[in-house]
N, C-alpha and C positions, 0 to 999 in steps of 0.2 A: 587181070593181075593187079592193077591199081586198086580195084575194089577190095581185093583180099588184103593188100597191104594196109589200106585205110581201116578196114574192119579189125585187123590185127593190132594196129596202133591204138585205135579207140578202146579195144579190149584191154590192152596193157595199161592205158591211162586210167580206165575205170577200176582195174584191179589195184593199181597203186593208190588211187583215191580212196578206195574202201579200206585198204590197209592203214593209210594215214588217218582216216576217220576213226577207226577203232582204237588205234594207238593213242591218239589225242583224247578220245572220249574216256579211255581207261585212265590216262594221266589226270584228267580233270576230276574224275570221280575220286581218285586217290587223294588229291589235294583237299577235296571237300570232306572226305571221311575222317581225316585226322589233321589236327593243327595244334599249335602251341600258342598259348595266350599268357601274357604276364600281367599280374595284378600287383601294383605297388602299394605297400602298406606304409602310410605316411601321415603325420599329424593326427595320430590316433583314429585313423579310418582306413578302410579298404578302398582302393582306388575307384571302384565302381560299386554301387549298391546292388544292382542286379546285372549279371553278365550272361548273355545268351551265347551258347556254343553248340557246335554239332557233336554228335556222338563220336567217341574216341579222341576227344580233344584233351590235351594235357594243359592244365592250368598251373602256372608257377607263381607263387606269391613271393615277393621280395620285400624284406623289411628295410625301409629307408628311414625309419624313425631312430631316435637315439635311445629308445627303451625297448625291451623285449616284448614280443607279441607271439600269440599262437594262432593257428588256423585249425579250428575244430568243428566238425560237422555236428549238427544238433542230433542226428540219428546215430552217431558213433561210427560212421563209415570211414572217416579219415580224421587224423589228429597229428599235428606237427609237434615237435619239441618246441621249447621256447626259442624263438628266432631272434638272435642279436642283430645289430645293424649289419646290413648287406647279406645276411643269411637268407637262404631260399628253401622253399618247400614246394614240391610238385605232386599233383595227383591227376591220374588219367580217368576221365569219366566215360565209362563204356556202355552205360545204359541211359536211355532217355528218362527224364524226371526233373524234379526241382530239389535242389540241395541247399539247405540253409546252413550257414556256418557263423562262428563268432570267435572272439579272442577270449580264452579262459581267464587271462590276467585282467582284461578290461571288457567285461561282458556287454557293455553298451556298443562295442564295435561289432557290427553285424554285416553280413553279406549274403548273397544268394547266387547260385549258379543254376541256370535253366538249360538243360541238355535236350536237344530236339533231334 
């Protein structure tokens, strides 16, 4: 009788452990699959030259400068309106690749998003 109770208890613990493992594993994958990253535009530059992000990440650019800027991909994939101070523009990168962008008002302002 004690052996059956022990086996039953061990089975229950194993079952709960497996459920917890799969729930946590799924949650961890969800966090990796999508994220939100903010790039500050300030002092006539994008906060980072090259930004590496996972697929399905949303990148939000925030203009902290006193003059307007745009965020425009060199391949025409995305283009913001002119962003005034504290305006934001967001784009979600759904496919791996390298995406170069610049400011159409100040073409020397450049950046790159690498999606893996």
